C-alpha positions in Angstrom: 37.2 141.9 -84.2 40.0 144.4 -85.4 42.1 141.4 -86.3 39.4 139.7 -88.2 38.2 142.7 -90.1 41.6 144.6 -90.6 44.2 141.9 -90.1 46.0 142.4 -93.4 46.6 146.3 -92.3 47.8 145.4 -89.0 51.6 144.9 -89.4 52.4 144.7 -85.6 50.7 145.2 -82.3 52.5 145.0 -79.0 51.6 146.2 -75.5 51.9 145.7 -71.9 48.5 145.9 -70.1 47.8 146.5 -66.4 44.9 144.1 -65.5 43.0 144.7 -62.2 43.8 141.8 -59.8 47.0 140.6 -61.6 50.1 141.5 -60.0 52.2 141.2 -63.3 51.7 143.0 -66.5 50.2 141.1 -69.3 52.1 141.3 -72.7 50.2 141.1 -75.8 51.6 140.5 -79.4 50.0 140.2 -82.7 51.2 140.3 -86.4 48.5 140.7 -89.0 45.9 138.0 -88.4 47.9 136.1 -85.8 47.5 137.0 -82.2 50.0 135.1 -80.0 49.0 134.0 -76.4 48.9 136.8 -73.8 51.6 136.3 -71.2 52.3 137.6 -67.7 55.6 139.5 -67.5 57.2 140.5 -64.1 58.4 144.0 -64.0 60.1 145.9 -61.4 57.3 147.7 -59.2 57.2 151.5 -60.4 53.8 152.3 -59.0 52.8 153.0 -62.7 49.6 151.0 -63.7 49.4 152.7 -67.2 48.6 150.2 -70.0 50.4 150.8 -73.4 49.5 149.3 -76.8 51.4 150.1 -80.0 49.7 149.6 -83.5 51.8 149.7 -86.6 49.6 149.8 -89.5 49.4 150.3 -93.3 46.4 152.1 -94.9 44.3 151.8 -91.8 42.8 155.2 -90.4 43.3 156.0 -86.9 39.6 156.7 -86.8 39.1 152.9 -87.2 41.3 152.0 -84.2 39.7 154.7 -82.1 36.2 153.4 -83.0 37.2 149.7 -82.1 38.7 150.9 -78.9 35.7 152.6 -78.0 33.5 149.5 -78.8 35.6 147.4 -76.6 35.6 149.8 -73.8 31.7 149.9 -74.0 31.6 146.1 -74.1 34.0 145.9 -70.8 32.0 148.5 -68.9 28.7 146.4 -69.6 30.4 143.2 -68.3 31.8 144.9 -65.3 28.3 146.4 -64.4 26.6 143.1 -64.8 29.2 141.2 -62.6 
């Protein structure tokens, strides 16, 4: 949704995600309206399960990113509760 509605403002999105049940980290990349396929990345085990996303944007208030992130978390929580 963020890419669709604000893709022109998304100069770059990169991240490494810890996904429950997946032994490797999942790498994500996007430029403007283009999101590349997520891929698994083997990293040395450090015990750190923190996910990190970096957004490089132009003329996009941080409040928009925060609102989209909150909406995604709400949707994911609802999916997990119904599973």
